N, C-alpha and C positions, 0 to 999 in steps of 0.2 A: 503493500498499500504506499509506504513511504517512497520507493521508486517511482510509483505511479503520480504521485503529487509532485514529485521533483521534475518530472518530464513534464508535467503540465505547466509547471511556472517555468521551466526553462522555454516552452513555446511562447509563454506570455512576455518573458524578458526579450526574446529575439524579435517578436512582433513589435514591441515597444520601441526597441532600437530602430527596426526599420522604418516605423511612423515618425521616429524622431529625424531620422535622415530626410524624409518628406516634408519636416514641418508640420506634422500632423500631432493632434493629443489622444493619448492612449484611452480609450474608453470600452471596458470591458463588459461583454455581454455573454450570455450561455452559448456554447458552441452549437452551431446549426449543421444540419445535414442536407445540403441544397443540390439538386439537379435543375441544370436550366438549359431548356432547348431553344436554340435559336435559328440560326441559318446555315448556309454550307460553310464547310471549313475555309477559312482564308478570307471570307467576304466580311462585308461591315458588320453584320450581325454578331459575327463570331468574334470580332475584337471587342465589340461593344458587350457582349455576354461575359467573355473572359475578364474585362476591366470591372463589372460588377460583382464578379466572383471575388476578385481581390478587394473590394471594399468589404464584402461580407467577412472575409478572413480578419481584415484589419479591425473591424467593430468587434467580432466576436471572434478572438484567436482560439484556434484548435478546430474550427470549423472544416467540415468535409465539403468540397465544391467541386462539381463535375459539369462540364459543359458538352452538350449532345446536340449534334446537328440537326435540324429539322426544317419544316416550312409551315407558312402561316397558319392554314386550317389545322394541320396536324399537331402544331404546338397547343393550340386552343383545346383541342380535344385530350391531350395528354396531360394537361393541367386538370382538367376537369375530372379525368379518371383517377386521378392521384399518381400518376405514373412519374410525372416530374412535378417539383414544386413551384418552378417559375418557367414562364415562356415569354418570348419575344414575338409580337405580331403587331399589324397594324390594325388600330382602334376600329376601322372600318370592317375588318374581318371578324374581330371580335362581335361586333353588331351583329353582322350577319349570322354568328352563331346561336346569339340570343334570339334571333328572330327564326331560327332554323330554316333559313334558305340557302341556296347552292353556294358553296360546294358541301354544306351540312346537311344530312337527312334528318336530324332530329334537333331540337332547341337545347342549346348549352346555356342554362340560365345561372350557373354558379361562378360565373368568371367575375374577378374583381380587377381594377387596375391599382398597381403600386405606384408608378411612375411614368411620365412622359420622357421617352429617350431621344426622339427625334421628330420635331414639329414641321419638318420640311421632307415631304415625300411626294414631290410633285410629279404629275404626270407629264412626260416629255415625248413628244411624236416627232419622229425624225423621218425624213425622206431624202431621196438624192436630190440634188439642186437642179441636175439637168433632167429630171422627170418633168410630168405634168401634173402632179398634185401639189395644190397650194392650200386646200382644205378639205375637211371631211365632207363638206357640201359638193365639193367636185367629184368625189368618189360617187355620191348618191346620186347626182343630178345626170351624170354620164355614164354611170353604171360601169365604172372602170372595173377591169379584170384584176383587181389589185391583190398583190401577195403580200400577206401580213405576218409580221412575228410579235406573237404574245409571249409573256414569260410562261414559265412550267405550270402545268395544272397543279390546283392547290395553294397557290400563292394569291395574295391580294393583287398582284401587279398582272397577273392572267385575267381575274374576276375583272378588275378596272378596265382592261382592255375591252372586254365584252360589252361591260357597261357604257364606256364611252361610245362604241360604235352604236349600240342600242339607242342612247340618248340622243346621237345624231340622225336616227331613223335607219340604220342599216343593221341587217342580222347576218349571222355567219351563212345562214342559207342564202341570202342575196349574194354575199361574196362568191359563194361557190357557184351559183347560178349565173352570174357575169363574168364566171371564168377564171376568178381567183382562187385563193386558198388562205387558210390560217394555220400557221405552225406555232406549237407550244414549246419553246425552246429557252435555255437560259440566255441572258441578256448577251454576254459575249458572242454566243452563236448567232444570234440575231443580228448584231452589229456586223459580224464578218459575212453573213448572207447578204446585207446591205451593201457592203464594201464591194462583193464579187458580184453584185447584179442578180443575186439570187431571190432577193425580197425587196419590195418596193417601199415598205413601211415597217418601222419599228416602233413600239410603245412600252414604255417602261413607268415605274414610279421611283424616283430618286432624288435626292439633294442637288442643287445646282450651284455652281458648276460642276459637272461630273467630270472626273478624270479621265473615265472611258470615253465619254463623247468628246471631250478635248483631244485626246490621243487619235480617236478615229478621224477628227477632222484634218489631221495632218494628211491623211491619204486620200480623202474623198471631199468634194463639195458638197454639204448638207444644207436643208432647210428645216428649222423648227416650226412646226405648225401648231397654231393656238386653237382656243376652243372658243365659239360663240357664246355669248352671255346666257341664251336659252338652254344651251346643252350644259354649261357650268351650273347653272341653276337647277336643273334636272338632277344632275349628279350629286349635287349638295342635298337635294331633298330625299333621293332615293338612296343614297349610298353613304352620306354623312361627311362628304368632302368639304372642304373650305375654297374659295376662290383664292387665288394668288397669281403675281404677275412676276414671270421672268424677266428682270430687267434687261434693257437694252445693252448690248456687248458683253452679255454674261459668256458668250461664246463668240469666236471670231466671224462666224458665219451669220450671228444673229444680231443685225444692226438695229433691229427695232425691238420694243418691248412685247413680249407674248403673254397673251392671258391663258391661265390654265387652272387646274384645281390641285389641291394637295390633300394628302392623308397624312395621318399620324402614325409614328411607331411607338409603341407602348411596351411597359413591362407588366405581366398579368399574373394573378395568382388565384387559387381556388377560394371561394368564400368560407372554406372549411379550414383554411389555414389560421393557426392561432394568432390572435392580435399581437401578442408579444413578439412572435417570429417576424410577422410582417412589418412591425415597427422597427425592429432591429434591422432589417434588409433596407428600408427606408433610410433610417438614421445614418447607418453606414455610407450610403450614396450622398446624402447632405453633408456628415462631417468630413468626408473624405472626396469632396468635389473636385479638388484642385488635382487630386490623382486621376479621376476620371477625365479630366481635360487633357491632363498629358497622356494617358493612355490612348484616349479616343477624341482627337482635336475637335470634331463637330460639337461636342458637349460645349465647347467655347461659345458657341452661337446662342445659349440658352441661359444658363446661370441656375443655381441651386433653387430659386423660387419658380422657375418655370416647370421643375419636376413634379409640381402638384396640378398642373394644367392637363388633367387626363380625361376630360369632357370629349366626347359624349358618354363616356363609359362611367359606371359608378366605383367610386374607390372603397377599397378595402378598409374597414374601420381601424384596423392596425396602423395602416399608412396615414390615415387621417390624423390619428394622434400624434405621430412622428412631426408630421408637418405643422400642426398646432404647437407642439412643444418649441419647435424651431422658429415659430413666429412668421411661418410662410403661409399660414391658412389663418382665417379669424374663425 
């Protein structure tokens, strides 16, 4: 028993030393056992999830944390089923789960948000500059045989692709009937297809400016297509997105501002997670926000106060306690 306690305090001493090196204050909580389902290995969600895991270890030394690759819809279901404690997803995907609409077969009502992770997951539609497409309305009016690349099935990016075309009055059946096709592939594959002339339009949800898009612009002239207000309003009503404008010169080929919509990336847990556990996780993110910014620079766009901006999802009561204690919620 003495050896066990010695080992535990050694872990705490090492954790305290690590936090001191980062200029952080040691605040100890009971160790947690957490598995977080995020995105593909090496992707943005992987970096984000791993950083969150480290804040949990800093806040509750001795905690066991595991990162597990995943996708939007599956992450929501895994959290609900208790197979993982935390999941990264788009808030709009969690809403679809609560409503029981595709890609969900049943309602998933026990999902609660802990924190906003990225407020900027904007719909960005790319076409080749030497093509004839200048708007979604062009495709509809001229019944273009367009070849479209959406993201992989089960992701909010793929769902959003379908919803954007639906809001513009275009169905997948229309695209096929006009001689086109829809591919469900990862974003890098879609960009490669656009570069090689195998795809006419690529749609994804991501922060701007995107390094992937900027790299692509070195090899091919592109055009960034915006959304009409009617389409953006319908998406906000049906999907829960928010209007956003990509500023002029965000990309070298986009000299004018482009109107679109954005989703939000959030950290979710089950409503069955104990309040103290949720509070510890959130307090770790708040207290060690400087670490989050260093590990995942996009956190620099937000600030700790923005973590609590999880609408339109319901917040976990434990998370609410942590935000109130930190003075970030009234």
